[in-house]
C-alpha positions as CSV (number, residue, x, y, z in Angstrom):
1,M,0.0,0.0,0.0
2,R,2.8,2.4,0.8
3,V,4.6,1.7,-2.4
4,S,1.3,2.1,-4.2
5,V,0.6,5.5,-2.6
6,L,4.2,6.7,-3.2
7,T,4.0,5.5,-6.9
8,N,0.7,7.5,-7.4
9,K,2.3,10.6,-5.7
10,I,5.2,10.4,-8.1
11,I,3.0,9.9,-11.1
12,T,0.8,12.8,-10.0
13,I,3.9,15.0,-9.5
14,I,5.4,14.0,-13.0
15,A,1.8,14.7,-14.5
16,A,1.8,18.0,-12.9
17,I,5.3,19.0,-14.1
18,L,4.4,17.8,-17.7
19,F,1.2,19.7,-17.6
20,F,2.6,22.9,-16.3
21,S,5.7,22.5,-18.7
22,G,3.3,21.8,-21.7
23,A,1.2,24.9,-20.8
24,W,4.2,27.0,-20.3
25,L,5.5,25.7,-23.7
26,W,2.1,26.4,-25.3
27,M,2.1,30.0,-23.9
28,D,5.7,30.7,-24.9
29,Y,4.9,29.3,-28.4
30,Q,1.8,31.6,-28.7
31,C,3.8,34.4,-27.4
32,A,6.6,33.8,-30.0
33,A,4.2,33.4,-32.9
34,N,2.0,36.6,-32.1
35,T,4.6,39.0,-30.9
36,P,5.8,41.4,-33.6
37,V,9.5,41.0,-34.3
38,V,9.9,44.0,-36.5
39,I,9.8,46.7,-33.8
40,D,10.9,50.0,-35.3
41,D,11.3,50.8,-38.9
42,P,10.8,48.4,-41.8
43,V,13.8,46.2,-42.6
44,T,15.1,45.0,-45.8
45,V,16.6,41.4,-46.0
46,E,17.9,39.6,-49.0
47,I,17.6,35.8,-49.4
48,E,20.1,34.5,-51.8
49,K,20.4,31.2,-53.7
50,G,21.9,28.5,-51.6
51,D,21.0,30.2,-48.2
52,S,20.2,27.5,-45.5
53,F,17.4,28.1,-43.1
54,S,20.0,28.8,-40.4
55,R,21.6,31.3,-42.6
56,I,18.3,33.0,-43.1
57,T,17.7,33.2,-39.3
58,D,21.1,34.6,-38.9
59,K,20.4,37.4,-41.3
60,L,17.2,38.3,-39.6
61,I,18.9,38.4,-36.2
62,A,21.7,40.5,-37.7
63,K,19.0,43.1,-38.7
64,D,18.2,43.3,-34.9
65,L,14.8,41.5,-35.3
66,A,13.4,39.8,-32.2
67,I,13.6,36.4,-33.8
68,R,13.3,33.3,-31.5
69,P,15.3,30.8,-33.4
70,F,13.9,27.6,-31.9
71,W,10.3,28.7,-32.5
72,F,11.1,30.2,-35.9
73,K,12.4,26.8,-37.0
74,V,9.3,25.1,-35.6
75,L,7.1,27.5,-37.4
76,A,9.1,26.7,-40.6
77,L,8.6,23.0,-40.1
78,H,4.9,23.4,-40.4
79,D,3.7,22.6,-43.8
80,H,7.5,22.3,-44.7
81,A,7.5,26.0,-45.1
82,F,11.3,26.0,-45.0
83,K,11.4,24.1,-48.2
84,K,9.2,26.7,-50.0
85,I,11.1,29.8,-49.2
86,K,11.9,31.9,-52.4
87,T,15.0,33.9,-53.0
88,G,14.9,37.7,-53.4
89,E,15.0,40.8,-51.5
90,Y,12.1,41.4,-49.0
91,E,10.9,44.5,-47.1
92,L,9.7,43.5,-43.7
93,S,7.1,46.1,-42.4
94,T,6.8,47.2,-38.8
95,G,4.6,44.8,-36.8
96,L,5.4,41.7,-38.8
97,T,5.4,38.5,-36.7
98,M,7.5,35.3,-37.4
99,P,4.6,33.6,-39.2
100,G,4.1,36.8,-41.1
101,I,7.8,36.8,-42.4
102,L,7.6,33.0,-43.4
103,A,4.5,33.7,-45.2
104,L,6.1,36.5,-47.0
105,F,9.1,34.3,-48.0
106,V,6.9,31.5,-49.0
107,L,4.7,33.6,-51.3
108,G,7.8,35.4,-52.7
109,K,6.3,38.7,-52.1
110,T,9.7,40.5,-52.9
111,K,10.4,44.2,-52.5
112,Q,9.5,46.2,-55.7
113,Y,11.4,48.9,-57.2
114,S,10.2,51.2,-59.9
115,I,11.5,53.0,-63.0
116,T,9.7,55.6,-65.1
117,F,10.2,56.2,-68.8
118,P,8.3,59.5,-69.5
119,E,6.5,60.3,-72.8
120,G,8.6,61.9,-75.4
121,W,11.9,60.5,-74.1
122,S,14.4,59.1,-76.6
123,F,16.1,55.9,-76.7
124,Q,19.3,57.4,-75.4
125,Q,17.6,59.0,-72.5
126,I,16.1,55.5,-71.6
127,L,19.6,54.0,-71.6
128,R,21.0,56.6,-69.4
129,K,18.1,56.1,-66.9
130,L,18.6,52.4,-66.8
131,G,22.4,52.8,-66.5
132,T,22.0,54.8,-63.4
133,N,19.6,52.7,-61.5
134,P,21.4,50.8,-58.6
135,N,18.9,48.0,-58.3
136,L,19.2,46.6,-61.9
137,R,21.7,44.2,-63.1
138,H,23.4,46.2,-66.1
139,T,24.1,44.3,-69.3
140,L,23.8,47.1,-71.9
141,K,27.0,48.9,-71.6
142,D,28.0,50.2,-75.1
143,V,25.0,48.4,-76.5
144,D,24.3,48.7,-80.2
145,G,20.6,49.6,-80.8
146,Y,20.2,47.1,-83.7
147,A,21.7,44.3,-81.7
148,L,19.5,45.0,-78.9
149,M,16.4,44.9,-81.2
150,A,17.6,41.6,-82.6
151,A,18.0,40.2,-79.0
152,L,14.3,41.4,-78.3
153,D,13.2,39.5,-81.4
154,A,11.7,42.8,-82.7
155,N,10.7,43.4,-86.4
156,A,12.0,46.8,-86.3
157,G,15.9,47.3,-86.7
158,H,15.9,50.7,-84.9
159,P,15.2,51.1,-81.2
160,E,13.8,54.6,-81.2
161,G,10.1,54.8,-80.3
162,E,9.8,51.1,-79.7
163,F,9.3,51.2,-75.9
164,F,6.2,52.3,-74.2
165,P,6.5,55.2,-71.7
166,D,5.3,54.1,-68.3
167,T,6.4,53.2,-64.8
168,Y,7.7,49.7,-64.5
169,F,8.0,47.7,-61.3
170,F,10.8,45.0,-60.8
171,E,12.7,43.0,-58.3
172,K,16.3,43.8,-57.3
173,H,18.9,42.3,-59.8
174,T,16.5,42.3,-62.7
175,T,18.4,42.9,-65.9
176,D,18.0,46.1,-67.8
177,I,17.3,44.2,-70.9
178,A,14.3,42.4,-69.2
179,L,12.8,45.7,-68.4
180,L,13.2,46.8,-72.1
181,K,11.6,43.6,-73.2
182,R,8.5,44.4,-71.2
183,A,8.4,48.0,-72.4
184,H,8.7,46.8,-76.1
185,A,6.1,44.3,-75.6
186,K,3.7,46.8,-74.2
187,M,4.3,49.3,-76.9
188,Q,3.6,46.5,-79.5
189,A,0.4,45.6,-77.6
190,V,-0.8,49.2,-77.5
191,I,-0.1,50.0,-81.1
192,Q,-1.7,46.7,-82.5
193,Q,-4.8,47.2,-80.3
194,E,-5.2,50.9,-81.5
195,W,-4.5,49.8,-85.1
196,L,-7.5,47.6,-85.1
197,K,-9.7,50.4,-84.1
198,K,-8.2,53.1,-86.5
199,D,-10.3,55.4,-88.6
200,D,-10.5,54.7,-92.4
201,N,-8.7,56.6,-95.1
202,L,-5.5,57.1,-93.1
203,P,-2.1,57.4,-95.0
204,F,-0.5,54.7,-93.2
205,K,0.3,51.3,-94.5
206,T,1.7,49.7,-91.2
207,P,1.4,50.3,-87.6
208,Y,5.1,51.3,-87.6
209,E,4.2,54.3,-89.8
210,A,1.5,55.3,-87.4
211,L,4.1,55.1,-84.6
212,I,6.4,57.4,-86.4
213,L,3.8,60.1,-86.7
214,A,2.7,59.5,-83.1
215,S,6.2,60.2,-81.9
216,I,6.3,63.5,-83.9
217,V,2.8,64.5,-82.3
218,E,4.2,63.7,-78.8
219,K,7.2,66.1,-79.4
220,E,5.0,68.8,-80.9
221,T,2.7,69.2,-77.9
222,A,2.1,68.3,-74.3
223,A,-1.5,69.6,-74.5
224,K,-3.7,66.4,-74.6
225,A,-6.6,68.4,-76.2
226,E,-4.4,69.4,-79.2
227,R,-3.0,66.1,-80.1
228,A,-5.8,65.0,-82.4
229,M,-5.7,68.5,-84.0
230,I,-2.0,68.4,-84.8
231,A,-2.3,64.8,-85.9
232,G,-5.0,66.0,-88.2
233,V,-2.6,68.7,-89.7
234,F,0.1,66.3,-90.4
235,I,-2.1,63.7,-92.0
236,R,-3.8,66.2,-94.3
237,R,-0.2,67.3,-95.4
238,L,0.7,63.7,-96.0
239,K,-2.4,63.3,-98.2
240,Q,-1.9,66.4,-100.1
241,D,1.8,65.5,-100.6
242,M,3.0,68.6,-98.6
243,P,6.2,68.4,-96.4
244,L,5.4,68.0,-92.7
245,Q,7.9,70.9,-91.9
246,T,8.2,69.9,-88.1
247,D,11.0,71.2,-86.0
248,P,11.3,68.1,-83.7
249,T,12.4,65.9,-86.6
250,V,15.0,68.3,-87.8
251,I,16.3,68.6,-84.1
252,Y,16.4,64.7,-83.9
253,G,18.3,64.5,-87.1
254,L,21.0,67.1,-86.0
255,G,21.7,64.9,-82.9
256,E,24.5,66.4,-80.9
257,G,24.8,69.0,-83.4
258,Y,21.6,70.7,-82.2
259,L,22.7,73.6,-79.9
260,G,19.3,74.6,-78.4
261,D,18.0,77.2,-81.0
262,I,17.0,76.0,-84.4
263,T,18.5,78.1,-87.1
264,S,17.9,78.6,-90.9
265,K,21.0,76.6,-91.3
266,D,19.6,73.7,-89.3
267,L,16.4,73.8,-91.5
268,M,18.8,73.4,-94.7
269,T,20.9,70.6,-93.2
270,A,20.1,67.4,-95.1
271,T,19.6,64.5,-92.7
272,P,16.9,61.8,-93.3
273,Y,14.8,63.5,-90.7
274,N,14.6,67.0,-92.1
275,T,11.0,67.3,-92.9
276,Y,11.4,70.7,-94.4
277,L,13.6,69.2,-97.2
278,F,12.0,65.8,-97.8
279,K,8.4,64.9,-97.9
280,G,6.7,62.2,-96.1
281,L,7.4,60.4,-92.8
282,P,11.1,60.4,-91.4
283,P,12.6,56.8,-91.5
284,T,12.0,56.1,-87.8
285,P,10.2,57.4,-84.7
286,I,12.0,60.2,-82.9
287,A,10.8,59.6,-79.4
288,M,8.4,57.5,-77.3
289,P,4.9,58.3,-77.9
290,G,2.3,57.7,-75.2
291,H,-1.1,56.2,-75.6
292,D,-2.8,59.7,-76.2
293,A,-0.4,60.5,-79.1
294,I,-1.0,57.0,-80.7
295,A,-4.6,57.3,-80.4
296,A,-4.6,60.7,-81.9
297,V,-2.9,59.8,-85.2
298,L,-5.2,56.8,-85.7
299,H,-8.3,59.0,-84.8
300,P,-7.3,62.5,-86.0
301,D,-9.4,65.6,-86.1
302,Q,-11.4,65.9,-89.2
303,G,-11.1,69.7,-89.8
304,D,-9.3,71.4,-92.7
305,N,-6.3,73.0,-90.8
306,L,-2.9,72.8,-92.5
307,Y,-0.8,74.9,-90.2
308,F,-0.2,75.6,-86.5
309,V,2.1,77.9,-84.6
310,S,3.0,78.0,-81.0
311,R,1.4,80.7,-78.8
312,G,4.5,80.2,-76.4
313,D,2.4,79.0,-73.6
314,G,2.3,75.3,-74.6
315,T,-0.7,75.6,-76.8
316,H,-1.0,76.4,-80.5
317,V,-3.0,78.5,-83.0
318,F,-4.3,76.5,-86.0
319,S,-5.0,77.8,-89.5
320,A,-6.6,76.5,-92.7
321,T,-4.9,78.9,-95.0
322,L,-1.3,80.1,-95.5
323,E,-2.5,83.7,-95.2
324,D,-4.1,83.1,-91.7
325,H,-1.0,81.1,-90.8
326,N,1.3,83.9,-91.5
327,A,-0.7,86.3,-89.5
328,A,-0.5,84.0,-86.6
329,V,3.2,83.6,-87.0
330,D,3.4,87.5,-87.0
331,N,1.4,87.8,-83.9
332,Y,2.8,85.0,-81.7
333,Q,6.4,84.6,-83.2
334,R,7.4,87.8,-84.7
335,K,5.5,89.9,-82.2
336,K,3.9,92.0,-84.9
337,K,0.3,93.1,-84.9
């Protein structure tokens, strides 16, 4: 009887110890799982190819995060999360818990950077923008434009105007050429989509010709309300076999020879882009046109204007006759009444 009573007491004590130990472990687990480990500012951490789970844990601890390594590993063993972690750079927001961090790693919700190509930019401006971005992997140093277009499997040999102006989001270490591939694909999608809806009786045989004129419209005005009107002027000139006589093409053809003010000598300099000397469209676009400029040349104004002149405030005066145009030039350019 005494042995039996003693045994029961021991069993009871052990059971109590196990119960309280289990309860304590459960409470500690709940505390570890639900307590934010990113306390102050957001933290950026990069998981590289080949990083072990221990290495990942060490990186988090090195960022002064309140990681509990034992419970972090227990959490990672659940559903084999540690085998599903994806490489990349992650931004851990304030208040994130250990399960939240693991979920982020498993879903691969990496930190996103952005780069913007404004409407009207040239290909060289795009290259300079890409080249100065510290989060891209640079592969385009001294790139030849034609070789680049071949690498993109593009139909056009010349890169100008072939990339859609927009803001693009990307992960760290994305290559510059991968971004250009996306921008080129988007430009092709936009021009093809708009081409299917184009007005009848336009002087374009191909979407590329429309893209060329859209780039000129883009450079002529930033006023959205005027783009269809300017497109209408150029389209009527093309139909009537008149030269386009647009300064932006002349400037593009001059390249580094353009010094900031277009001169009479510039207008007489024979380049393939001099639309004062040569009729029709120039051989390539001169910049990146946006969606509005593309839509404008495919749905132009149906008036009878053949001329326009800048007011000097970003807008233009349109005229149907040369006499009215000369009067507008006198008023706004020569400052004569």
